[in-house]
C-alpha positions as semicolon CSV with decimal commas, in nm:
position;residue;x (nm);y (nm);z (nm)
1;X;-9,607;-3,262;0,732
2;X;-9,593;-3,306;1,131
3;X;-9,398;-3,667;1,147
4;X;-9,104;-3,489;0,878
5;X;-9,115;-3,207;1,134
6;X;-9,083;-3,390;1,452
7;X;-8,801;-3,560;1,269
8;X;-8,632;-3,287;1,180
9;X;-8,642;-3,155;1,519
10;X;-8,506;-3,489;1,612
11;X;-8,225;-3,473;1,476
12;X;-8,163;-3,116;1,516
13;X;-8,137;-3,179;1,859
14;X;-7,892;-3,458;1,812
15;X;-7,658;-3,244;1,620
16;X;-7,641;-2,960;1,920
17;X;-7,584;-3,228;2,145
18;X;-7,293;-3,394;1,958
19;X;-7,137;-3,044;1,877
20;X;-7,198;-2,937;2,267
21;X;-6,979;-3,258;2,344
22;X;-6,736;-3,186;2,062
23;X;-6,690;-2,836;2,196
24;X;-6,621;-2,993;2,549
25;X;-6,376;-3,259;2,452
26;X;-6,206;-2,989;2,264
27;X;-6,171;-2,730;2,552
28;X;-6,049;-2,982;2,820
29;X;-5,807;-3,180;2,571
30;X;-5,456;-3,134;2,667
31;X;-5,224;-2,875;2,448
32;X;-4,877;-2,944;2,345
33;X;-4,736;-2,804;2,652
34;X;-4,943;-2,978;2,807
35;X;-4,792;-3,305;2,717
36;X;-4,616;-3,566;2,974
37;X;-4,775;-3,719;3,288
38;X;-4,821;-3,481;3,606
39;X;-4,694;-3,703;3,855
40;X;-4,381;-3,912;3,857
41;X;-4,604;-4,265;3,893
42;X;-4,476;-4,273;4,282
43;X;-4,821;-4,274;4,518
44;X;-4,758;-4,115;4,858
45;X;-4,983;-4,210;5,121
46;X;-5,111;-3,919;5,386
47;X;-4,881;-4,078;5,667
48;X;-4,539;-4,033;5,469
49;X;-4,661;-3,723;5,366
50;X;-4,692;-3,619;5,726
51;X;-4,328;-3,766;5,771
52;X;-4,176;-3,567;5,493
53;X;-4,391;-3,245;5,551
54;X;-4,373;-3,266;5,956
55;X;-4,696;-3,109;6,139
56;X;-4,939;-3,035;5,894
57;X;-5,244;-2,836;5,959
58;X;-5,412;-3,010;5,669
59;X;-5,406;-3,279;5,458
60;X;-5,769;-3,346;5,308
61;X;-5,710;-3,668;5,086
62;X;-5,565;-4,029;5,149
63;X;-5,301;-4,038;4,897
64;X;-5,113;-3,786;4,715
65;X;-4,918;-3,807;4,380
66;X;-4,592;-3,726;4,402
67;X;-4,549;-3,430;4,154
68;X;-4,296;-3,470;3,822
69;X;-4,075;-3,158;3,823
70;X;-4,060;-3,090;3,472
71;X;-4,406;-3,087;3,443
72;X;-4,474;-2,859;3,687
73;X;-4,248;-2,576;3,534
74;X;-4,403;-2,630;3,200
75;X;-4,760;-2,613;3,377
76;X;-4,629;-2,302;3,531
77;X;-4,608;-2,123;3,196
78;X;-4,950;-2,248;3,095
79;X;-5,116;-2,147;3,432
80;X;-4,907;-1,785;3,412
81;X;-5,052;-1,720;3,073
82;X;-5,399;-1,797;3,188
83;X;-5,351;-1,519;3,484
84;X;-5,256;-1,259;3,299
85;X;-5,526;-1,354;2,996
86;X;-5,760;-1,235;3,321
87;X;-5,562;-0,890;3,372
88;X;-5,377;-1,032;3,684
89;X;-5,022;-0,919;3,626
90;X;-4,887;-0,823;3,942
91;X;-4,932;-0,835;4,288
92;X;-5,182;-0,661;4,459
93;X;-5,344;-0,689;4,822
94;X;-5,679;-0,779;4,650
95;X;-5,498;-1,059;4,445
96;X;-5,152;-1,115;4,696
97;X;-4,949;-1,391;4,731
98;X;-5,197;-1,613;4,891
99;X;-5,468;-1,592;4,642
100;X;-5,139;-1,672;4,370
101;X;-5,064;-2,009;4,539
102;X;-5,437;-2,096;4,593
103;X;-5,511;-2,024;4,249
104;X;-5,227;-2,231;4,107
105;X;-5,299;-2,526;4,361
106;X;-5,613;-2,551;4,274
107;X;-5,532;-2,545;3,864
108;X;-5,267;-2,791;3,919
109;X;-5,553;-3,024;4,107
110;X;-5,771;-2,994;3,815
111;X;-5,516;-3,062;3,559
112;X;-5,434;-3,381;3,724
113;X;-5,790;-3,477;3,793
114;X;-5,851;-3,429;3,395
115;X;-5,530;-3,595;3,301
116;X;-5,648;-3,910;3,574
117;X;-6,022;-3,896;3,488
118;X;-6,020;-4,176;3,259
119;X;-5,785;-4,402;3,543
120;X;-6,022;-4,388;3,849
121;X;-5,857;-4,618;4,150
122;X;-5,516;-4,634;3,930
123;X;-5,412;-4,280;4,079
124;X;-5,378;-4,094;4,405
125;X;-5,668;-3,891;4,539
126;X;-5,467;-3,538;4,498
127;X;-5,155;-3,431;4,375
128;X;-4,863;-3,335;4,623
129;X;-4,890;-2,968;4,597
130;X;-5,021;-2,728;4,843
131;X;-5,002;-2,363;5,036
132;X;-4,725;-2,321;5,243
133;X;-4,732;-1,959;5,472
134;X;-4,448;-1,822;5,688
135;X;-4,262;-1,573;5,796
136;X;-4,018;-1,459;5,614
137;X;-3,659;-1,425;5,770
138;X;-3,513;-1,145;5,557
139;X;-3,778;-0,892;5,712
140;X;-4,063;-1,059;5,917
141;X;-4,307;-1,028;5,662
142;X;-4,542;-1,314;5,648
143;X;-4,584;-1,504;5,280
144;X;-4,726;-1,778;5,112
145;X;-4,585;-1,986;4,846
146;X;-4,640;-2,365;4,729
147;X;-4,511;-2,719;4,901
148;X;-4,436;-2,942;4,679
149;X;-4,353;-3,332;4,690
150;X;-4,108;-3,402;4,375
151;X;-3,875;-3,684;4,297
152;X;-3,585;-3,460;4,432
153;X;-3,863;-3,463;4,775
154;X;-3,984;-3,161;4,945
155;X;-3,947;-2,856;4,754
156;X;-4,111;-2,498;4,739
157;X;-4,232;-2,298;4,454
158;X;-4,270;-1,950;4,395
159;X;-4,596;-1,905;4,179
160;X;-4,536;-1,495;4,127
161;X;-4,187;-1,611;3,990
162;X;-4,211;-1,966;3,869
163;X;-3,880;-2,064;4,026
164;X;-3,820;-2,291;4,291
165;X;-3,695;-2,144;4,623
166;X;-3,456;-2,261;4,928
167;X;-3,611;-2,161;5,258
168;X;-3,429;-2,177;5,605
169;X;-3,476;-2,418;5,846
170;X;-3,651;-2,081;6,078
171;X;-3,862;-2,012;5,773
172;X;-3,968;-2,358;5,761
173;X;-4,025;-2,354;6,108
174;X;-4,225;-2,025;6,128
175;X;-4,486;-2,156;5,907
176;X;-4,808;-2,081;6,054
177;X;-5,030;-2,232;5,794
178;X;-5,025;-2,516;5,536
179;X;-5,256;-2,706;5,332
180;X;-5,262;-2,999;5,082
């Protein structure tokens, strides 16, 4: 009887472990909206990123993957739905533009990591997306958004509206914090 009980528990544990593996695989699987590559396939070395972005406070990896612009826009819809499901639906002093930007960048980096997980060495160390804090020319207030290197070059993306925006040369010069 004890021999059969041991076998039963061994099968039960194996069944539960396989169930856990299946759950994780399904939970991390890309959705239909997540189809397509995060990058253009171009890997940018740190020095090239520095030349494009100029005077960086913090570049934390040695190479960056150029972001596919269309993938970023599709990803925004997924991220926004996730953030809304958590109850964050608008700007608040407790979740302001810096928090929106940091969260979206971290989320994009996570999606890039998951997409390239089975290809170590084939991908850049990180996605060419970071936070850019600057002084608005219109009213002099501080603001943060994303700086992204896409197939179109250096672009700025507003995570509160889901749109690419254009900054003036003075706004770009006014940046006091930027990291990628």
